[in-house]
C-alpha positions in Angstrom: 38.1 -3.1 6.0 36.7 -6.0 4.1 34.5 -8.7 5.6 35.3 -12.3 5.0 32.6 -14.6 3.8 31.0 -16.5 6.7 28.8 -19.5 5.9 25.8 -20.6 8.0 26.9 -22.0 11.3 26.0 -25.6 12.0 23.8 -24.4 14.9 21.8 -22.1 12.7 18.3 -23.5 11.8 17.2 -24.2 8.3 14.8 -21.3 7.8 16.0 -20.2 4.3 14.0 -20.0 1.1 14.7 -23.0 -1.2 17.0 -22.5 -4.2 16.5 -23.7 -7.7 13.5 -25.9 -8.6 10.9 -25.9 -5.8 9.1 -29.0 -4.7 5.6 -29.5 -6.2 3.6 -28.5 -3.1 5.8 -25.4 -2.6 5.2 -24.4 -6.3 1.5 -24.8 -5.8 1.5 -22.3 -3.0 3.5 -19.9 -5.1 0.8 -20.1 -7.8 -2.2 -19.7 -5.4 -1.9 -15.9 -4.8 -1.8 -15.1 -8.6 -4.6 -17.5 -9.3 -6.8 -15.9 -6.7 -6.1 -12.3 -7.9 -6.5 -13.1 -11.6 -9.6 -15.3 -11.0 -11.3 -12.5 -9.0 -10.9 -10.1 -11.9 -11.9 -12.7 -14.5 -15.0 -13.6 -12.4 -16.1 -10.0 -12.9 -16.3 -10.4 -16.6 -17.8 -13.9 -16.5 -20.6 -12.7 -14.3 -21.3 -9.7 -16.5 -21.9 -11.9 -19.5 -23.8 -14.7 -17.6 -25.6 -13.1 -14.6 -25.6 -9.3 -14.3 -27.5 -9.6 -11.0 -24.8 -11.8 -9.5 -22.2 -9.4 -10.9 -23.9 -6.5 -9.2 -23.9 -8.3 -5.9 -20.3 -9.2 -6.3 -19.2 -5.7 -7.1 -21.3 -4.2 -4.3 -19.9 -6.7 -1.8 -16.4 -5.6 -2.6 -17.3 -1.9 -2.5 -19.1 -2.3 0.8 -16.2 -4.1 2.5 -13.7 -1.6 1.1 -16.0 1.3 2.2 -16.1 0.0 5.8 -12.4 -0.6 5.8 -11.7 3.0 4.6 -13.7 4.5 7.4 -11.9 2.3 10.0 -8.6 3.3 8.5 -9.5 7.0 8.6 -10.1 6.5 12.3 -6.8 4.7 12.7 -5.1 7.5 10.8 -6.3 10.0 13.3 -5.5 7.7 16.3 -2.0 7.0 14.9 -1.3 10.7 14.3 -2.3 11.6 17.9 -0.3 8.8 19.5 2.7 9.7 17.4 2.5 13.3 18.5 2.2 12.3 22.1 5.1 10.0 21.9 7.3 12.7 20.4 6.6 14.9 23.4 8.0 12.4 25.8 11.5 13.0 27.2 12.7 9.5 26.4 16.3 10.4 27.3 15.1 11.4 30.9 13.0 8.3 31.3 15.9 6.2 30.1 18.3 7.8 32.6 15.8 7.0 35.4 16.2 3.3 34.6 19.8 3.6 35.6 18.8 4.2 39.2 15.3 2.7 39.4 14.8 2.7 43.1 15.6 6.4 43.5 13.6 7.2 40.4 10.6 5.3 41.7 10.6 7.3 44.9 10.6 10.5 42.8 7.9 9.2 40.4 5.5 7.4 42.7 3.0 10.3 42.6 2.9 10.0 38.8 1.2 6.5 38.9 -2.1 8.2 38.3 -0.9 10.7 35.7 -2.7 11.1 32.4 0.5 12.0 30.5 1.2 9.6 27.6 3.2 6.6 28.9 3.9 8.0 32.4 1.8 5.5 34.4 3.4 2.6 32.5 6.8 4.2 33.2 6.1 4.0 36.9 5.0 0.3 36.5 8.3 -0.3 34.6 10.3 1.2 37.5 8.5 -1.0 40.0 9.1 -4.2 38.0 12.8 -3.4 37.6 13.1 -2.8 41.3 11.5 -6.1 42.0 13.7 -8.1 39.6 16.8 -6.0 38.8 18.7 -9.0 37.5 16.2 -9.4 34.6 16.8 -5.9 33.2 20.0 -4.5 31.8 21.1 -1.0 32.7 21.2 1.8 30.1 24.9 2.0 30.6 25.3 -1.6 29.5 23.8 -1.1 26.0 25.4 -0.5 22.6 23.6 0.2 19.4 25.0 -1.3 16.2 23.8 0.9 13.3 24.2 -0.8 9.9 23.8 1.5 6.9 23.7 -0.3 3.6 24.5 1.4 0.4 25.7 0.6 -3.1 26.8 3.7 -5.0 24.9 6.6 -3.4 26.8 9.8 -3.1 28.0 11.6 0.0 25.1 14.0 -0.3 22.8 11.1 0.6 24.9 9.4 3.3 26.3 12.6 4.9 22.9 13.8 6.3 22.2 10.2 7.5 25.4 10.2 9.6 24.6 13.8 10.8 21.2 12.6 12.0 23.0 10.1 14.3 25.2 12.8 15.8 22.1 15.0 16.3 20.5 12.3 18.4 19.9 13.0 22.1 21.7 9.6 22.7 25.4 9.4 23.4 27.1 8.8 19.9 29.9 7.0 21.8 27.4 4.1 22.3 26.8 3.8 18.6 28.9 1.3 16.6 28.2 2.5 13.0 28.9 0.1 10.1 28.9 1.2 6.5 27.9 -1.9 4.6 28.9 -1.4 1.0 28.8 -3.7 -2.1 32.2 -4.7 -3.5 30.7 -4.9 -7.0 30.4 -1.1 -6.7 33.5 -0.5 -4.6 35.2 1.7 -7.2 32.1 3.9 -7.5 31.7 4.2 -3.8 35.4 4.6 -2.9 35.4 8.4 -2.8 32.2 8.5 -0.7 33.7 6.1 1.9 36.9 8.1 2.0 34.9 11.3 2.8 32.9 9.6 5.4 36.0 8.2 7.1 37.6 11.7 7.0 34.6 13.5 8.5 33.2 10.9 11.0 36.0 8.7 12.2 36.3 9.1 16.0 32.9 10.6 16.4 31.1 7.4 17.3 32.1 4.4 19.4 33.5 3.1 16.2 33.0 3.5 12.4 33.4 0.4 10.4 33.4 -0.3 6.7 32.4 -3.8 5.6 32.4 -4.9 2.0 30.0 -7.5 0.8 31.7 -9.7 -1.9 30.1 -10.0 -5.3 28.6 -13.2 -6.7 28.6 -15.3 -3.5 27.1 -18.7 -4.3 23.5 -19.3 -3.1 22.9 -15.6 -2.5 20.5 -13.2 -4.2 22.2 -9.9 -5.0 20.3 -7.8 -2.5 20.3 -5.9 0.7 19.7 -9.0 2.9 23.0 -10.5 1.9 24.8 -7.3 2.4 23.3 -6.7 5.9 24.1 -10.3 6.9 27.7 -10.0 5.8 28.0 -6.9 7.9 26.2 -8.6 10.8 28.7 -11.5 10.8 31.6 -9.1 10.8 30.0 -7.2 13.8 29.6 -10.5 15.7 33.3 -11.1 15.5 34.0 -7.5 16.3 32.0 -7.7 19.5 33.6 -11.0 20.5 37.1 -9.5 20.1 36.1 -6.6 22.4 34.3 -8.7 24.9 31.0 -6.9 24.3 28.1 -9.2 25.1 25.7 -9.5 22.1 22.7 -9.7 24.5 23.4 -6.0 25.3 23.6 -4.9 21.6 20.7 -3.8 19.6 21.1 -3.7 15.8 19.3 -1.1 13.7 19.4 -1.4 10.0 19.1 1.7 7.9 19.2 2.6 4.2 21.6 5.2 3.1 18.8 7.9 3.1 17.2 6.9 6.5 17.4 9.6 9.2 16.2 8.6 12.7 14.4 11.1 14.8 16.7 12.6 17.5 14.8 10.7 20.2 14.9 7.3 18.3 17.8 5.7 20.2 16.7 6.8 23.6 13.2 5.5 22.9 14.5 2.2 21.5 16.8 1.8 24.5 13.9 2.4 26.8 11.7 0.0 25.0 14.4 -2.7 24.9 15.2 -2.6 28.6 11.5 -2.6 29.7 10.5 -5.5 27.4 11.1 -8.8 29.3 11.3 -11.0 26.2 13.5 -8.5 24.4 15.4 -11.2 22.4 12.2 -12.5 20.9 11.0 -9.1 19.7 11.9 -6.7 17.0 11.1 -2.9 17.2 9.5 -1.1 14.4 9.6 2.7 14.1 7.2 4.6 11.9 8.9 5.0 8.5 7.9 8.4 7.1 8.8 9.2 3.5 9.2 12.9 3.8 12.9 13.9 3.4 12.7 15.2 -0.2 8.9 15.1 -0.6 8.8 18.8 -1.9 11.1 17.8 -4.8 9.4 14.6 -5.9 6.8 14.5 -8.7 3.1 14.4 -7.7 2.5 10.6 -8.4 5.4 9.5 -6.2 4.4 12.0 -3.5 1.0 10.4 -3.3 2.4 6.9 -3.0 5.0 8.0 -0.5 2.5 9.8 1.7 0.1 6.9 1.5 2.9 4.6 2.7 3.7 7.0 5.5 0.1 7.1 6.7 -0.2 3.3 6.4 2.9 2.9 8.6 1.3 5.3 11.1 -1.9 3.2 11.0 0.1 0.0 11.7 1.7 1.6 14.7 -1.6 1.4 16.5 -2.7 -1.9 14.8 0.0 -3.9 16.6 -1.6 -7.2 15.8 -0.9 -6.6 12.1 2.5 -5.0 12.6 5.4 -6.6 10.7 9.0 -5.8 10.0 9.3 -3.1 7.3 12.2 -1.1 6.0 14.2 0.2 9.0 13.8 -1.8 12.2 15.8 -3.0 15.2 16.5 -6.4 16.6 18.7 -7.9 19.3 22.2 -8.9 18.2 22.0 -12.2 20.2 18.9 -13.3 18.3 20.3 -12.3 15.0 23.5 -14.3 15.5 21.3 -17.3 16.5 19.2 -17.2 13.3 22.3 -16.4 11.1 21.0 -12.8 10.5 18.7 -12.0 7.6 17.8 -14.1 4.6 20.3 -13.9 1.7 17.8 -15.3 -0.8 15.1 -12.6 -1.1 14.9 -9.0 -2.3 12.3 -8.2 0.4 14.5 -9.0 3.4 12.6 -6.7 5.8 9.1 -8.2 5.5 10.6 -11.7 5.3 12.6 -11.1 8.5 9.3 -11.3 10.4 8.6 -14.8 9.2 12.2 -15.9 9.6 12.2 -14.7 13.3 8.7 -16.1 13.9 9.9 -19.6 12.8 13.2 -19.4 14.6 11.4 -18.7 17.9 8.7 -21.3 17.2 6.0 -18.7 17.0 7.0 -16.9 20.2 7.9 -13.7 18.4 6.3 -10.3 18.0 6.9 -6.8 16.7 6.8 -3.9 19.1 5.7 -0.5 17.8 8.0 2.5 18.4 5.9 5.6 17.9 8.8 7.6 16.6 9.9 8.3 13.1 12.7 7.2 10.8 12.6 9.7 7.9 13.2 8.4 4.4 13.4 9.7 0.9 10.6 9.7 -1.7 11.6 8.0 -4.9 13.4 10.6 -7.0 15.6 10.1 -10.1 17.2 12.6 -12.4 14.2 12.9 -14.8 10.5 12.8 -14.4 10.0 9.6 -16.4 12.9 7.8 -14.8 11.3 8.6 -11.4 8.0 7.2 -12.4 9.7 4.0 -13.7 11.8 3.7 -10.5 8.7 4.0 -8.4 7.0 1.1 -10.3 10.2 -1.0 -9.8 10.1 -0.3 -6.1 6.4 -1.0 -5.6 6.7 -4.2 -7.6 9.6 -5.3 -5.4 7.6 -4.6 -2.3 4.7 -6.6 -3.7 7.1 -9.5 -4.2 6.7 -10.2 -0.5 3.9 -12.4 -1.8 6.6 -15.1 -2.1 6.3 -15.5 1.7 2.9 -17.2 1.2 4.6 -20.3 -0.1 7.5 -20.0 2.4 5.2 -19.9 5.4 2.9 -22.6 4.0 5.8 -24.9 3.7 6.4 -24.6 7.5 2.8 -24.6 8.4 1.2 -27.5 6.5 3.7 -30.1 7.5 4.1 -32.8 10.1 7.4 -31.3 11.1 5.7 -28.0 12.1 7.4 -26.2 15.0 4.9 -23.3 15.3 1.3 -23.4 16.7 -1.1 -24.2 13.9 -4.1 -21.8 14.4 -2.2 -18.6 15.3 0.1 -19.2 12.4 -2.7 -20.1 10.1 -4.4 -16.8 11.0 -1.3 -14.9 10.2 -0.9 -16.8 6.9 -4.4 -16.1 5.9 -3.8 -12.4 6.6 -0.8 -12.6 4.3 -2.8 -14.2 1.5 -5.6 -11.6 2.0 -3.2 -8.7 1.9 -1.7 -10.0 -1.4 -5.2 -10.4 -2.9 -6.4 -7.0 -1.7 -3.3 -5.3 -3.0 -3.8 -6.6 -6.5 -7.5 -7.2 -7.2 -9.7 -4.8 -5.2 -8.9 -1.6 -6.9 -9.6 -2.9 -10.5 -12.9 -4.5 -9.4 -14.1 -1.3 -7.8 -12.9 1.0 -10.6 -14.3 -0.8 -13.6 -16.9 -3.1 -12.0 -20.1 -1.1 -12.1 -19.4 0.7 -15.4 -18.4 -2.4 -17.3 -21.8 -3.9 -16.5 -23.6 -1.2 -18.5 -21.4 -1.9 -21.6 -21.1 -5.7 -21.5 -24.5 -6.9 -20.4 -27.5 -6.6 -22.7 -29.9 -6.9 -19.8 -28.3 -4.2 -17.7 -30.7 -1.5 -18.5 -33.7 -3.8 -17.9 -32.8 -4.2 -14.2 -33.1 -1.2 -12.0 -30.9 -2.8 -9.3 -28.1 -3.4 -11.9 -28.5 0.0 -13.5 -28.1 1.6 -10.0 -24.8 -0.1 -9.3 -22.7 2.8 -10.8 -24.8 5.3 -8.9 -24.4 3.3 -5.7 -20.6 3.1 -6.1 -20.5 6.9 -6.8 -22.5 7.6 -3.6 -20.2 5.4 -1.6 -17.2 7.1 -3.1 -18.7 10.5 -2.1 -19.1 9.4 1.5 -15.6 7.9 1.4 -14.3 11.5 0.6 -14.4 11.8 4.4 -11.5 9.3 4.6 -9.6 11.1 1.8 -10.1 14.5 3.6 -8.7 13.0 6.8 -5.7 11.7 4.8 -5.1 15.0 3.1 -5.1 17.0 6.4 -3.0 14.4 8.2 -0.5 14.4 5.3 -0.1 18.2 5.6 0.9 17.9 9.3 3.7 15.5 8.4 5.4 17.7 5.8 8.9 19.0 6.6 9.6 22.7 6.3 9.0 24.0 2.8 12.3 24.8 0.9 12.8 28.4 0.0 12.8 27.5 -3.7 9.1 26.8 -3.5 6.5 29.5 -3.0 3.6 29.3 -0.6 1.3 28.4 -3.4 3.0 25.0 -3.7 1.1 23.8 -0.6 -2.0 23.9 -2.8 -0.3 21.5 -5.1 0.2 19.2 -2.2 -3.6 19.1 -1.8 -4.5 18.8 -5.4 -2.1 15.8 -5.9 -4.7 13.5 -4.3 -6.9 13.6 -7.4 -4.2 11.2 -8.8 -5.0 8.5 -6.1 -7.1 6.3 -8.4 -4.4 6.3 -11.1 -1.5 5.7 -8.7 -3.5 2.9 -7.0 -4.2 1.1 -10.2 -0.9 1.7 -12.0 1.5 1.3 -9.2 -0.1 -0.8 -6.5 -2.5 -3.1 -8.5 -0.4 -3.6 -11.6 2.8 -3.9 -9.5 1.1 -6.6 -7.4 -0.1 -8.4 -10.4 3.4 -8.2 -11.9 4.9 -9.8 -8.8 2.3 -12.5 -8.5 2.4 -13.5 -12.2 6.2 -13.6 -12.0 6.0 -15.9 -9.1 3.3 -18.1 -10.8 5.7 -18.8 -13.7 8.7 -19.3 -11.5 10.5 -16.2 -12.8 12.0 -15.4 -9.4 13.3 -12.0 -8.5 16.9 -12.7 -7.8 18.5 -9.3 -8.0 17.8 -6.2 -6.0 17.4 -3.3 -8.5 18.8 -0.4 -6.6 16.6 2.7 -6.7 18.5 5.9 -7.6 18.6 8.5 -4.9 18.9 11.8 -6.6 19.4 14.9 -4.5 18.0 18.1 -6.0 20.2 21.0 -5.3 18.9 24.5 -4.3 
């Protein structure tokens, strides 16, 4: 079926990115991140020529801060991995069932209030709270999950396993309303895939819907956000026709290659019910890029594994947690804010700010310590894979556009969010953009350029020792890399039979590429996004990453 175009409702707030020429102040904030990142690198060269001692202090300061952060992140990696493993061992389906009859379950569980098992004491507290105020908590039998899978022209070999993962869930598939959100600009290419999906999966869920997003809609960026919003509006009318209350519907957005853990929907349902302010919250699982990791080239494996570990770190750094990739949010809230932004290619990260502004700052992201498994970037050839990876990381880095968007709502007399908490979040956003681009080049070339560019370098022992000091710090930082290597091995899926046991050694040796991938993909990608924004060359089309499946 085809979705009709639904414009923004009169009640929806104006929380969209401006179109066309931006106002002068807005443009200034778009320029700031790029100026900061470029200035930091240029300052390195200026100091080398004018004050080698100041240059050494500058470089060592950056190295020291990064060194401390790397040790803290190594600790968070271990913590995140332990918590993730503990969460996986919880019988979320059983705990969810106990919420259906909370009084009876509490009598059975009262002895567990002192248990050391992960989450069990909190489970008892949750049962007590539900018993005290049952009208504030929905029952599990009241819930529906709307699962929106967006795709363009990916084949059945990509979408099929995703749908199978929904059926393999320990959650009742008859409570899943699955929507295939496709792009009409590629309708001919995807027609056969949609027909196969309908033939194999119709009747196996509560419903299976197909919603086409029209091409060239005015005032829209051709991207996933517009596609998901189109599907969401159709879902809203679908629920209204069937008298299903949106407040009891949770929407999970998935890419075509995203496969939720079998416990995902039970865990999400449990978290949803036991969160009192559930409509002002989104739920973020741990996105692990492991589906095809054995088939991907080493550079993309390093980037994918680093992203997986970073997502695991964020699962225990909840103050810094933001919407990313696959996440879930209440249907009632999404209808109120007119779903996702249709004017950005990084709709996931932007959705955090959109929701934060819609709820006047009373919004947060709750961590789900359960995985949604995703593909590593993989195209048909080695070089096309490397190119596609750069396109993807550059698109992720384009979330720097939110610096100006948030600033326009923060530094204004019409501000609807609390200033200082929002300012702290905005500064973290600016810092992340700066760190993403500038830190790696400063550390990599800082100490060594001093020896070549400054005539006085060799006359100063302190300056001469900068490279040696950096090398020493790097040796100590190997501890963090070692932790990363070991943790990454524990996340690997079973090795395909086409690869011998020796291939596990390759998975360890790949980490020698980290300096290269950090510079080429992360730093250069971030600079690319920031410079594009500086000159007003806005990214207005989502370049779809090819999802190639290597056959046995």
